[in-house]
C-alpha positions as CSV (number, residue, x, y, z in Angstrom):
1,M,90.9,38.7,359.8
2,R,90.9,37.6,356.1
3,S,87.2,38.5,355.8
4,T,87.9,42.0,357.1
5,V,90.7,42.5,354.5
6,L,88.4,41.3,351.7
7,V,85.6,43.7,352.8
8,A,88.0,46.7,352.9
9,A,89.3,45.8,349.4
10,L,85.8,45.5,348.0
11,V,84.9,49.0,349.4
12,A,88.0,50.5,347.8
13,V,87.2,48.9,344.4
14,L,83.6,50.3,344.6
15,A,84.8,53.8,345.5
16,T,87.2,53.8,342.6
17,A,84.5,52.7,340.2
18,A,82.2,55.4,341.4
19,A,84.9,58.0,340.9
20,L,85.6,56.8,337.4
21,A,81.9,56.7,336.5
22,K,81.5,60.4,337.3
23,D,81.3,62.5,334.1
24,G,82.0,59.5,331.8
25,G,85.2,58.5,333.6
26,V,84.6,54.8,333.0
27,D,84.3,55.3,329.3
28,R,87.5,57.2,329.2
29,F,89.3,54.7,331.4
30,I,88.2,51.8,329.2
31,A,88.7,53.6,326.0
32,D,92.3,54.6,327.0
33,R,93.1,50.9,327.6
34,F,91.0,49.2,324.9
35,S,91.0,51.7,322.1
36,V,90.5,48.9,319.6
37,F,86.8,48.9,320.7
38,S,86.4,52.7,320.3
39,D,86.1,55.2,317.4
40,E,88.7,57.4,319.2
41,A,91.4,56.1,316.9
42,E,89.8,58.0,314.0
43,T,90.9,61.3,315.6
44,T,94.5,60.5,315.1
45,A,94.2,59.7,311.4
46,P,95.0,62.6,309.0
47,A,91.9,64.0,307.3
48,R,91.5,63.3,303.6
49,Q,88.8,65.9,303.1
50,S,88.4,69.5,303.8
51,T,86.8,70.4,307.2
52,D,83.5,71.3,305.5
53,Q,83.2,67.8,304.0
54,A,84.4,65.8,307.0
55,A,81.7,63.6,308.6
56,V,80.4,64.9,311.9
57,P,79.4,62.4,314.6
58,R,78.1,63.4,318.0
59,P,79.8,66.3,319.7
60,R,82.3,66.1,322.5
61,K,83.9,69.0,324.3
62,K,87.7,69.4,324.1
63,P,89.4,72.6,325.3
64,V,91.9,74.1,322.9
65,R,94.2,77.1,323.1
66,A,93.1,80.2,321.1
67,A,96.7,80.9,320.1
68,A,97.2,77.5,318.5
69,S,97.3,77.4,314.7
70,P,94.4,75.8,313.0
71,P,95.0,72.6,311.0
72,A,95.6,73.0,307.3
73,Q,92.0,72.0,306.5
74,A,90.7,74.7,308.8
75,R,92.7,77.4,307.1
76,Q,91.0,76.7,303.8
77,A,88.0,78.8,302.9
78,P,84.8,77.1,304.0
79,A,82.4,75.9,301.3
80,P,79.3,78.1,301.0
81,V,76.6,76.8,303.2
82,A,73.1,77.9,303.9
83,S,72.6,81.2,305.6
84,A,70.8,81.9,308.9
85,E,67.6,83.9,308.9
86,P,68.0,87.6,308.2
87,P,64.7,89.2,307.0
88,P,64.7,89.7,303.2
89,S,64.7,93.4,303.6
90,A,67.6,93.6,306.1
91,Q,70.8,95.2,304.9
92,P,74.1,95.7,306.7
93,L,73.7,99.2,308.0
94,Q,76.6,99.2,310.5
95,S,79.7,97.2,311.0
96,A,81.3,96.3,314.3
97,Q,84.9,95.5,315.2
98,A,86.0,91.9,314.9
99,A,86.0,90.3,318.3
100,P,89.5,89.4,319.6
101,A,90.5,85.8,319.7
102,Q,89.6,84.2,323.1
103,P,90.1,80.8,324.6
104,A,87.1,78.7,323.8
105,T,85.7,75.2,324.4
106,V,85.4,73.5,321.1
107,D,82.6,70.9,320.9
108,E,84.2,68.3,318.8
109,P,82.4,65.3,317.3
110,R,81.6,62.9,320.1
111,R,82.5,59.2,319.5
112,F,80.6,56.6,321.5
113,G,82.8,54.8,323.9
114,F,82.9,51.2,324.9
115,L,80.2,51.4,327.6
116,D,78.0,53.6,325.4
117,R,77.9,50.8,322.9
118,L,77.0,48.3,325.5
119,T,74.1,50.5,326.9
120,G,72.8,51.7,323.5
121,G,74.1,55.2,323.9
122,R,73.3,57.2,327.0
123,Q,73.6,60.5,325.1
124,G,70.9,59.5,322.7
125,D,68.5,58.7,325.6
126,K,69.4,62.1,327.2
127,N,68.5,63.9,324.0
128,K,65.2,62.1,323.6
129,R,64.3,63.1,327.2
130,A,65.3,66.7,326.5
131,L,63.0,66.7,323.4
132,L,60.1,65.2,325.3
133,D,60.5,67.7,328.2
134,A,60.8,70.6,325.7
135,Y,57.5,69.9,324.0
136,P,55.4,68.0,326.5
137,G,52.3,66.0,325.5
138,V,52.8,66.4,321.8
139,F,54.5,63.2,320.7
140,R,56.0,59.9,322.0
141,F,58.8,57.7,320.9
142,E,58.2,54.3,319.4
143,G,61.7,52.9,318.9
144,N,63.4,55.1,316.3
145,T,60.3,56.9,315.4
146,I,58.7,60.1,316.9
147,V,54.9,59.6,316.8
148,F,52.9,62.8,317.1
149,N,49.4,62.9,318.5
150,S,48.2,63.9,315.1
151,G,49.4,60.5,313.7
152,E,52.4,62.1,311.9
153,R,55.6,60.1,312.2
154,V,59.2,61.4,312.0
155,V,62.4,59.4,312.0
156,W,64.6,60.1,315.1
157,D,67.9,58.9,313.7
158,D,68.6,57.9,310.1
159,G,71.9,56.3,311.1
160,R,74.1,58.4,308.8
161,R,77.2,60.3,309.7
162,K,77.1,63.7,308.0
163,S,79.3,66.6,307.1
164,P,78.5,70.1,308.5
165,A,76.8,71.0,305.2
166,Q,74.7,67.8,305.2
167,L,73.7,68.5,308.8
168,L,72.0,71.6,307.5
169,T,70.3,70.2,304.4
170,E,69.6,66.5,305.5
171,A,69.1,66.7,309.2
172,D,67.2,64.1,311.2
173,V,65.9,65.0,314.6
174,E,68.8,63.6,316.5
175,D,71.2,65.8,314.4
176,M,69.6,68.8,316.0
177,F,71.8,68.0,319.1
178,A,75.0,67.7,317.0
179,Y,76.5,70.9,318.5
180,P,75.8,71.5,322.2
181,Y,74.5,75.0,322.9
182,P,76.9,77.0,325.2
183,K,75.6,78.1,328.6
184,A,74.7,81.7,329.0
185,R,77.5,82.2,331.5
186,A,80.0,81.6,328.7
187,G,79.4,85.2,327.8
188,E,80.4,86.6,324.4
189,K,82.9,84.3,322.8
190,A,83.6,83.8,319.1
191,P,82.1,80.4,318.2
192,P,84.5,77.7,317.2
193,R,84.8,77.1,313.4
194,L,81.7,75.5,311.9
195,H,80.1,75.3,315.4
196,D,76.4,76.1,314.8
197,P,74.3,75.0,317.8
198,G,70.6,75.2,317.0
199,R,71.1,76.0,313.3
200,V,70.7,72.3,312.5
201,R,67.0,71.6,312.2
202,S,64.7,68.8,311.0
203,Q,62.1,70.5,308.8
204,A,59.8,67.4,309.1
205,F,59.9,67.7,312.9
206,F,59.1,71.4,312.9
207,K,56.3,71.0,310.4
208,A,54.7,68.3,312.6
209,L,55.2,70.5,315.6
210,Y,53.8,73.8,314.4
211,G,52.0,73.2,311.1
212,N,53.0,72.2,307.5
213,S,51.7,75.4,305.8
214,S,51.4,79.1,306.2
215,K,47.6,78.7,306.7
216,A,48.0,75.9,309.4
217,V,50.6,78.0,311.3
218,G,48.6,81.2,310.9
219,R,45.6,79.7,312.8
220,E,47.8,79.5,315.9
221,V,49.4,83.0,315.9
222,R,48.7,86.2,317.9
223,I,49.8,89.8,317.6
224,I,51.6,91.1,320.7
225,N,52.9,94.5,321.7
226,W,56.7,94.6,321.7
227,V,58.4,96.7,324.3
228,P,55.4,99.1,324.3
229,R,57.0,101.5,326.8
230,I,60.0,102.0,324.4
231,G,58.4,102.0,321.0
232,N,55.0,101.4,319.3
233,A,55.8,98.1,317.7
234,R,53.9,94.8,317.2
235,M,55.0,91.3,316.6
236,T,53.2,88.2,315.4
237,V,54.2,84.9,317.0
238,T,52.7,81.5,317.6
239,T,50.7,80.6,320.7
240,K,52.0,77.0,320.6
241,F,53.8,76.1,323.8
242,G,53.0,79.5,325.3
243,I,55.5,81.2,323.0
244,D,53.4,84.4,322.8
245,R,53.4,84.7,326.6
246,K,57.1,84.1,326.7
247,I,57.7,86.9,324.2
248,E,55.5,89.2,326.3
249,A,57.6,88.2,329.4
250,I,60.8,88.9,327.5
251,S,59.5,92.2,326.3
252,A,58.6,93.2,329.9
253,E,62.1,92.3,331.2
254,L,63.8,94.1,328.4
255,E,61.9,97.2,329.1
256,R,63.4,97.2,332.6
257,L,66.9,97.3,331.3
258,P,68.7,100.7,331.4
259,K,68.0,103.1,328.6
260,R,71.3,102.5,326.8
261,F,69.9,99.0,325.8
262,H,66.7,100.3,324.2
263,K,68.1,101.2,320.8
264,Y,68.8,97.5,320.1
265,L,65.2,96.4,320.7
266,T,63.1,98.4,318.4
267,P,62.0,98.6,315.7
268,P,61.9,94.8,315.5
269,A,62.6,93.1,312.2
270,G,59.8,90.5,312.4
271,G,58.2,87.4,313.9
272,F,55.9,85.1,311.9
273,V,56.7,85.1,308.2
274,W,56.3,82.0,306.1
275,R,59.5,82.0,304.0
276,T,62.7,80.1,303.3
277,I,66.1,80.9,304.6
278,A,67.9,83.2,302.2
279,G,69.8,81.2,299.6
280,T,68.2,77.9,300.5
281,R,65.0,75.9,300.1
282,R,64.7,75.3,303.8
283,L,62.0,77.0,305.9
284,S,63.1,79.5,308.4
285,V,61.9,79.1,312.0
286,H,60.1,82.5,311.4
287,S,57.7,80.3,309.2
288,F,56.5,78.7,312.4
289,G,56.1,81.9,314.4
290,A,58.7,80.7,316.8
291,A,61.5,83.2,316.0
292,V,62.0,86.9,316.3
293,D,64.5,89.4,315.0
294,I,65.4,92.6,316.8
295,N,66.7,95.9,315.4
296,T,68.7,95.3,312.2
297,K,70.6,98.5,312.6
298,Y,72.8,96.9,315.2
299,A,72.8,93.4,313.7
300,N,75.8,91.5,312.3
301,Y,75.3,88.7,309.8
302,W,78.1,86.4,308.6
303,R,77.4,86.8,304.9
304,W,77.7,90.6,305.3
305,E,81.1,90.4,306.9
306,G,83.1,88.3,304.4
307,Q,86.1,86.1,305.3
308,T,89.7,86.6,306.5
309,A,92.7,85.8,304.3
310,G,92.9,82.5,306.1
311,G,89.3,81.6,305.0
312,T,87.6,82.0,308.4
313,I,84.6,84.2,309.2
314,P,85.5,87.0,311.6
315,F,83.1,87.1,314.5
316,R,81.4,90.5,315.0
317,N,78.6,91.4,317.4
318,Q,77.0,94.6,318.7
319,I,74.1,93.0,320.7
320,P,74.7,93.3,324.5
321,M,74.9,90.1,326.4
322,E,72.3,91.5,328.9
323,I,69.7,91.3,326.1
324,V,70.9,87.8,325.1
325,A,70.6,86.5,328.7
326,V,67.0,87.6,328.9
327,F,66.0,85.6,325.8
328,E,68.0,82.6,326.8
329,A,66.4,82.5,330.2
330,H,63.1,82.1,328.4
331,C,64.3,79.2,326.1
332,F,65.2,81.3,323.1
333,I,68.6,80.5,321.6
334,W,70.7,83.3,320.0
335,G,72.0,83.4,316.4
336,G,75.2,85.0,317.8
337,R,76.2,81.6,319.2
338,W,76.7,80.3,315.7
339,Y,79.9,80.4,313.7
340,H,77.6,81.4,310.8
341,Y,76.2,84.1,313.0
342,D,73.0,86.1,312.8
343,T,73.0,88.4,315.9
344,M,69.5,89.9,315.5
345,H,67.9,86.4,315.6
346,F,66.4,84.5,318.5
347,E,64.3,81.3,318.2
348,Y,62.5,79.1,320.6
349,R,64.5,75.9,321.2
350,P,64.0,74.7,324.8
351,E,65.5,71.3,324.0
352,L,68.9,73.0,323.7
353,L,68.4,75.0,326.9
354,P,67.4,72.5,329.6
355,G,67.6,75.0,332.4
356,C,65.4,77.7,330.9
357,R,61.9,78.8,332.1
358,R,59.3,76.7,330.4
């Protein structure tokens, strides 16, 4: 009789542990009761710096109400940071209406919980796997170093906690995962403040991946016809990772959209151009032939729009989500998912879109 009771109790304990383990439940359970071992206590301390200067650890999702007033730091005007990638000749030709406020999921900095510390950080291992799957056969990990087949070595994690501005200018490879990219089914939502998924890039990593000079990248590019049934346009993109074929597949899918979408697609604003991001010394992803811009006439760019009286950047977009969904399905992220948005811009980042067609 006693052994039967003990077995039943053991089964109940195991079932409870399994339920807690789902979606990080164990971490939350332990963190709630042993917060002394966690960084979560930092979230309750008042910030001593502006939002732009606050250090940003790993992201963690936290739902917030759109109607809630932002903290005092968030109402301050954000410090100027590097722009996205509008082509040098692009000008704001048409303005759209500001998008209404909507409930959103804010990806806040993620603090490693108690069990993460014991296991070495499961999220870091997940991101490494995402990177290996995104660019197969090109590099391997040796501890904290990414070793390319060419012999080039790039640091995975420099161990520093960085502000949003530092993430842009001093990013290591792990930092590229600082802001999770929203799933396509999220639709058109104004990105949370300072949330720029995919805008954080390690230049050393991209140079090792595609080439460290215009000449080196140029050896791997190809000119393709862009939506030829709609307009007589061409685009130059890299052949690395089959990106040229993906752009051709995107072009074919976009041509099948109803006619009302065609005006957004052509003339395109460019593909491969070795250049820096406007206002910075950092290379644009266009430099690697892995980004494209569609018709600037219907583009919105955060620097063109200015700021509200409260210091926030109003979100504006004219690009239909039907077009965005086609690009995202083929592993191209959209600049309209950024707080510092660039709605004409799409770039190949399969590590941030694990469910895309590779």
